[in-house]
Each structure stands twice: as structure tokens, then as C-alpha cells.
N, C-alpha and C positions, 0 to 999 in steps of 0.2 A: 388422418391423424391418431397418433401412437396410442395404446391405451391408458385406460388411467393410471396404473402403476407406472408403466415408462414415461408419460407424461411431468409426472414426477417428479421420477427417478432421475429426468436429462439435467433438473436444475443443478444439481449436483454438482455441474463444472463451472458454471457461472458464482458459484461458492468459494472457490477455490483462490490460493494468495496468486491471481492470475494478471495478466497485462489488463483488466481492466480496473484494477484497483489503482487510485491514483499514486502517484510517484512525490510524498508529501515534503514541501522545503518549509526552513523556515529560513532567516535573516543573517543567523552565524557564518564568517568565513575561517580559515587558514591562515597563517601569516604565509608571508613566502617562505620556502624550504621546510616547512612544518606539518604533520599530516596525524593522521588515525587511523587504526584497521580495529574494525568491530563486529566480531562475530555474534551470531545471538541464537535462539531457541525460542520461536514461538508456534503456541498448540492453542489450536483454536475448534470449536466445534457450535453443531447446532441437529436439533431434530425437529425444527420448524422452519419452513419458508416459503417463500412466498412465488407462485404463478402469476404473473403479470402483476399486480395489485394485489392480489387475494392471497391471505394469508391460510401455510393448511400446513397438515402433517401427514405421512404415511408410514406402514410398514414396510413396504416395499423399499423405502428411504431410509427407515429407522434413525440412527444418529452417524452423523456425518463426521470423522475428525480429519482435521488435516494439519502436520507437524512440519514445522520450515524450518532447517540448517539456512542462516543467514550470511555472509559476508559482506559488509559492506565497507569501504573506503573513501578517504577526503584527504585530498593534500594541497597543499595553498602554489601553485601556479606563479601568483606576484600574490601581495598582501591584498587585495581587489579578486584575483580570478582564483576560483578553487573546484578543481579536476572530482568530481565523485561518481564511482563507480560501485554497485551494486548487483551481487548474483546468490539466487534460493536455490538451494534442493528440495525438493518439496514431496510427501511422502502423504497420500491422499487416502482413507478409508471410509467403505461405510459397511455398519454390520445387520443391514437391511436383508431382503431377501432374493437383490441381485447382487449383492456379490460384487460390487463393481471396486475398483481401484487399481492407483497406478502411482511411481513411484522413478522420479527425475531429477536433470535439472530445468530450471525452468526457464528464466531470461535474465539476459547481461543489459544491464542499462548504465548507459553513460550521459554523464550530465555535465556542463560547466556553467557552474554559477558566478558571474559576473555583479559585484557593488561598483553602479554606475555612478552613485550619489549618498555624501553622510552628511547629515545638517545638525546643528546645535551642541551642546555641550552635557548640561547638567539632564534634556529631555533631549537624546538624539534619535533622529530620524535616519533609518536605513533603506535604502530602494536598490533593489538588487532584483535581475531576467534571468533564465537561465534556459539551456537550449539543451536538448540530447536525443537520444535514438535508445529504442529498446525493443530487442532480438531474440527471439531463442538461440538457448545455449545449447542445445540437443534435440535431438528429434522425435520428441514426445509426440505420442497421441494427441490433435487438438479435436474430435470432431464424436469424443466417446461420452456417456455419463458422468463418470469419473475421471478424469484429469486434472495435470498439472497446470496446464495454463492455454490461452486460445492461439497459439503459433502465429500470431503475427508480429509484422515487423513496422513500429510505431514512432512518429516524430513525436517527442512532446516541449514544451514549451511553456514557462512558469514566470511568473510576476511574483516579487516577493515585496511587501513593506511592512519595516519592522519598527516599533518602537522600545527605545530603551530609557528606563527612569530610573536611577540609583540599581537597585539587584531586582528590578522587575521589567519583564519584556512582556510584551503580546506581539505575534506575528500574524499576518495574513497573505493566504496566496490564492490566486488567482489563476488557473491554468485552461490550457488545450492540447488534447492529444489527437494527433490526425493517426488514426490508426488504418491499417492496412486491411487488405482483404475486405470481407464483408463484415466486417465490425464496426460497430456503429461508432463515430468520433467524441470524445468527453471532454466534458468541463470539469474541474477537478479543482474544488474549492476547499479551503483547511486553512484554521486558524487557531494559535497555540500561545498560551497564558503560563507561561514561566517567572519561577521566582531562587535565587540564589541565597543561602546562608552558608556562611563555612564555606566546607568544599561539597553541598550538596545543592541538587536542583532538583525543584518538585516543577512538575507543568501537568497542564492541561488542557487535552485539544477535541477539535471540533472536524469531524472530516465529512463533506457531501460530494458524491459522484452524481451528475447529470451525463445522459446521452441522449444524444442529437439522433431519435430515433432508434429502429432496430426492431425487430419480433421477440414476442412475446414465448415463453413456453409454449407448446401445441401449436402453433399458429403454420399453416399448410407448407411443407416446404423450409421451415426454420433451421437454419445449425448454430450449434452451441454457443460461435465467435459471435454470431449475429445478432444475440440475446439483447431487449435494453437494459441492460444492469443499472440500476441507480439503487443509492443505499445514504443513510445518513447515520453516522457512527461518534462516538465520543470516547475517550481515551484519559489515563490520567499516567507518569510517569516519575519514577523517583530514581535521579542518579548520585552517586556517591562515588569522588574519586578521592580512592586510599591512598594516594600519593601522588607524583606530579605528571605520573606518566600512565601511571594504571587508573581505570576508572571502574564501576559497575552497575547496571541497571535494573531497575524493576518496574513492568508496567503492565496494564490490561483496559482492553476494550470490549465494548459489545454495540449491537448495534439495535439501531432505534426503529427505524423504520428502509422500506424498499422494495425492489421492484424486480423480479429473476433472479434471486439472491437471498442467501440462508441466514437467518436471524443468528448471527452464529455469535458467540463470547469468547473471548480467550486472553492468555497471557504469553509478555515474555520475558526469559534474563537474556541482560548480557553484558559482553567483557567490554573494554576500550582499552586501547594501548598507544598511548601517544609517541611517533616519532620523529 
């Protein structure tokens, strides 16, 4: 069993924007031949966290801050099939006495999202499925107290139902992450509600990640990727289309509850370029 400070410090890995965090989807697709490129910056931090299900804090950890620079791409292969790719660069730092930190490219995620049914007109129901792969984009360290990810190659599956009534929509995702090595498989759930008026869209979201077993921080022989990371988070975002091709977004989120994860709060700003 690691010492008290070390046990709590090792939790830092689980909170980073790593493979255990769900890749969340709504029900919108791109028209054939149209796409979006969306760079964004996300800053999140925490100084309280869960060891197993016990919420703690410790000067050995201090405050953990993670900055992610992400490029997100979407392109319409057909009117019903959209190809999505996501690649973040992550910088993670702790001001605790452990003095840990790491910066590197994280994981490349590629998904195909297919709309296989659309029913109704005034109240339109959309049914979509997605399948893809997430894999490390660099040789970052994956078993350290503070690092940028779990270093696993994972297969991702998603089912999304979306209801659209006028300018309002609500979407529900149910997913499954078949994870590599000793990381537990995950079930990501994601609910998004949005409303568009003029060139502005506002939305609110709830995300939950469930893990199929795994270890708790401090268990004999645990590894960082094998931790049973679970969380409940809420967030909100405002997106404004400044022109037909340019849009900007501003959002924030916070963690309500978790297991082997940080009680993180963060915000993001992004640019969307349509092509």
C-alpha cells in the first residue's frame, strides 16, 4: 500500500481529459461535402477528489490544473454519414508537494456517425449510431501520478436518439467503450437540451460515466489506467454564428459526484470554421 500522500496523488491521472472521459455525441450530422473545423481551449481544475467513493483533499496534491488545446473535425461523407475526428494536446500540472506534471499529445479519436432513420416533420425523431477508435497519438507516459491519458486503444460504440421540435432539441446518447489492456470497459451516458434563436444556440448537458469494475486508488497492485473512474457532470454552452462560416462558443462544466476522479470545474472557448 502506497503512503497516504502518494495514494492521493496518484488520483491525478484519473481526472485528466483522458480516455476514460466519454466521447459525447448529439444527433446532428453534416450535409454531404460540408464540414467544420473547431479548435478550442479548455481549462479545468480541482483541489478535492474521490479516493474510491471518499471525497478528500491533501497538500501533497494541492490544486491540479489541466489545459487542453483540441482540434475537432466533422465532414459529411453523405447526407446521413458524418466522419468525426478529435485530437487534443494536454498540459497537466499540480502545485502540491509532489510536483508532478506532463504535457503531450493525447489520443486521436475517429468516429463514423450514421443517421439510419428520421421520422416526422413538426416533431422530428432522429436515430443514429456511431462506431470508432481512440488510440494514443504520442508515446506519453500512461502510468504516472500526473499524465495526459491512459495509453489504451479503445473501440467506441454509440447510439443516439434526438427529438427536434421547432427551435428546440433534446438528444440522448447511450454508449459502450471496449477498452484495451487492464482499463475497465465503460458505459457513457449523455443528455443534451438545446434551443436556437437567431444565430445563437444555447444548450445544457448532463454526462455520466459508468465503469465495469476496475480498481480503487490504493488497492494492492492497482495501475492508474485500471482505476474504476466514474462521474456525474453538468455543463452549459452558448454558440453564436458570427457569419455563415464562422462561429464562436463559450461553455463551462462542473463535477457533481464521482469515484476515483477529481471534483473538477472548468470552462472552454472555441472557434468553428465551416467549409
